[in-house]
N, C-alpha and C positions, 0 to 999 in steps of 0.2 A: 698225455694225461688221459686217464680213463674216467668218463663221466659216469656217475652213479645214477641210474634211472630213478625217477620219482613217480609216485602214483599220480593218476589223473586227478584233477581238481574236481571236487564236488561242491556244487553251489546251491544254497537254499535261500529262497526269498520268503521271509516271514512277513505276512501282511496282517496288520491289526484290523480287526473287523471294523466295518463302517459305523457311522453314527446312529445311535438310538435316542429316543426321547429321554431316557434315564441318563445318558451321557450329557445331554444338553442341560438337564436338571442337577448334574453333579450328584446323582443318586447311585449308591453302591449296588451293582447288579450281582456280582458273584456268580453263582450258578442258577439264579432265577432266569428263566428263559424269556428274554425280551426281544421284540422284533426291531428291525431297522426302521428309521423314519424316512421321510422323502429325501432328505439330504443324504442319508446313508445309502439309499438305493442308487442315487446318482454317483456317489463316491465309488461304490463297488463297480459300476459300469466303467467309470474312468480308469480305475485300476486295471480292469480287464483289457481295455484298449491299450494301455501302456505296456502291459506284459505280453502282448501278442508276439513280439519279436524276441522273447526271452529264451525260446527253445526249451521250455519246460517239458519234461517227460512225464510228470505226474503232478497231481493236485491233491493235497490233503487238507482237512479242516477239523477243528473242534466241532462236536456235534450239537453244540448250543445254537439256537436259531439265528442269532445275530452274526455268528461266524459262518454258519452253514449257508445262509442266504447270500452273504458276501462271496463265499466260495462258489456258489452256484452261478452267480452272474460273472464272476471271473472265468469260470470254467466254460461258460457259453462263448466267451471270446477266444478262449484257447483251444476249444474242441476237446476239453477234458472233463470227465465226470469226477467230482470230488469223492475222496475216500475218507470215511469217518475216522477220527483219531480222538476218542474221548479222553485220552491221557493228556491232551492239550487244552482241556477246559480251563476256564478261569478259576482262580482260587475260591474255595468255599469260605465266605466271610461270616458264616454263622449268624450271630446276633445282629451283625451290622447290615445284613442284606436287606435291601429295600429302603434303607435310610439314606438321607443326604449326609455328607461328611459333617456338617454342623449339627445335624440331629444325633449322629453317632457320638460326637464329642460331648453333647449335652446329657444324653441318656446313659452313656457308658463311659464316664470320664477316665476311670482307671484303665479300662481296656483300650480306650482310644490313645492314652499315653503310651501303652505298650506297643500299639500299632504304629504310632508316630515315631517311636524310638526304634522301630524295626527289630523288635525282639524276636529272634529266629524261632523260638519255641512257643510263641503266643499263638493260640488257635481259636480266638473269639468264642470260647466255651463250647460251641457246637460246630466249629468250622475246621480250618486246616492251617497248620503253621507254615511259615516260609520254608523251614527245613523239609517238611513233608512234601511241599509243592516242588521244591528243588529236585528231590529224588525222582518224582514221576516225570517231570518235564525234561530233565537232562537224559534220563533213560530212553525216552521216546525220540529225542533229538539224535542220539547216537544210533538208534535202531533205524531211523529213516535214512541217515547218512550211509549206513552199512548196506541197506537194501538198494540204494540208488547211487552207489559209488561211481564217480565220474560223470554223473548226470546233473541236470538242473531241476530243482523241485520247488514248487510253490506251496506254502503252508499258511493257512488262515488261522490266526490265533487271537489271543486277548492281551490286554495291557499287562496284567500280572505275569503272564507267561513271558512276554518280551522283557519284562523287568528281570526275571530269572535268567533268561538267555543272555542278556547283555552282561550280567555279572559273571556268568559261567565262562563266556568267551574271553572276557578281559581279566578274569581271575580276581575279581573284586569281591569282598565279603558281603554276605546278605545284609549285614547290619549297616553298611555304609550308606550315607544319604545319596539319593538319586541325582545324578549330574547329567541326565540325558532326557530328551523328550520322547513321548510315545503317542504320537498323534493318531486319531482315527484314520483308517485306510492308508496309513504310512507304510512304505516299503522298506524293509530291513534286510539287506543282503549279507549273508554269511558265506564263507568258503572254508573247506577242509581239504588239506593236502598233507600227506605224510603225518597224519595224526595231530596236526596243529590247526586249531580253529582261528579264524580271523573275521573281523567285521570289515566289509568292503564299504558299505554306506549304511547310514542309520536314519530312520525317521524321514525318509524322502517323501515329500508331498508335491513334487513338481508337476504331477499329473492332475492335481486338484485345482479347481478354479478359485475356491475360497479356503481360508485357513481352517485347519482341522483342530478338534479339541484334544487336549492332552489327557493322559490317563488319570491324572490327579489335579486338584486345584492349584497346588504349588509343587512344581517338579523337584524342588529341593527337599520336599517334606519327607519322602520315603521312596 
C-alpha cells in the first residue's frame, strides 16, 4: 500500500489580550485603545512563561495597546519581537464603544437587540458588522498560515476576533449563540493540515493563578 504524503501541520496559538480596567467594568472597548491593568500585566507574563516551550517561530499581535503590551511581554519570554497585525483588531462597536453592556442596552435598545440577536449585518451605525469582521479576520488567519506553513506561531488578539475564529474553524454560523468561553489571557490552539482547520484546545487558563474574565457578561448571549 502506498501512503499519500500529507503536508506538515501548522499550529497557531491565539492568545486573548490580558485584562484591562474596562474588562473588569464590563465596558465595551472596541477599538478604543485601553491599557492593561496590574492583573493583566501579570497574566501576560504568565502566558509568556507557559509558551516558552512552544517552539514558536513568530509572534503577531493586534496593534491596539492592550494586545500589543500582552504580546510584548510574551515576546520577552520567547525571544521574539511582535509583528503588528492591524487586521486582527477588535470589532468596531461604533455607538457602543465606551459604554457598559447595561448602558448600551438602556441608551440604544433597538441596536442592542440586534447585537444580542447577532444580526450579521448590524454595524452599530458607525461601527462594523459581524460579516465585515469575519472577512478581515479569516483573510488574515489564512495569510498567516500560508506564510508560516509547518511552523508554530503565537498571535495575540481580542475576544471578538476569537469569537469569529471559533465559528470559522467549527463551521458554525455567525448568528448562533456563543457556546464557548473567551477568557482574558486564555490560550487557544488551532492546527491546519491538508487544508483542514481544527481546534486542539480552547480557552486554556491553566497558566493563570486566578480565574480570568470572559469576553461577555453572559457567554450564551452572543
